[in-house]
N, C-alpha and C positions, 0 to 999 in steps of 0.2 A: 436598754435595748441589747439584744444579743445578735451577733452576726454569725451566720453559718457559712462556712466555706465548703465548697464541693471539691473533693479530691478526686481527680481522674486518675484512674489506674494507669500505670506505665504502658501496659499492654495495648490500651486503646491508642496511645500515641505511636506505638510501633506498628500497629495495623494501618493507621492512617499514613504513615510514612511509606510503608510497603505498597500500599495502593497507589500512592502518588508516584512512587518509583516505577511500578508496573505501568501506569498510565504514561508516564514520560518515556519508557523504553518502547512502548507500542507506537507512540506518536514519532519517536525517533526513527523506528523501523520504517514506518510509512513514508517519512520524508526521504530516507535513504533509497527506498524502492522507486519513489517518484522521480528522483533525480538520475537514477542509474539505468531505468528501463527505457526502451524505445517502442512505445506502443504503436507508433506508426509503421513499424516494420514487422507486421504480422504475416503469416503465410497466406497468400491469396493468388488468384489467377491474374496473370499479367494482362495489361491492355493488348487487345488484338488477338489474344489467345481464346479458344472457344471454351466456354464454361459448361460443365456438365450440370445436370439437375441438382439443385440445392447448393451450388458453389457460387460465391460472389466474386466479382472482379473489381478492381480499384479503377476509378476514373482516371487518376493521375497518381502514380506510385512515387513516393519520396524516397524509396529504398533502391539500392543498386542490386541487380539480380545476382544470385549466388550461383556458383557452378554446381551442376548436378552430376553425380558420377555416372 
């Protein structure tokens, strides 16, 4: 019996490693953004303020109001 061995070209391994590195970098970026962003502090109309058409107001804001110039 003869055994045949398949030789995988080095460039296939390089492309797989590059793909895994890109996937890891993208996931790392998503984790970074998730930990550093504050999605509960988006611009909105404060409670008690009159909202114009198409504007939403928060029932209970978790952000402190910012000073407006």
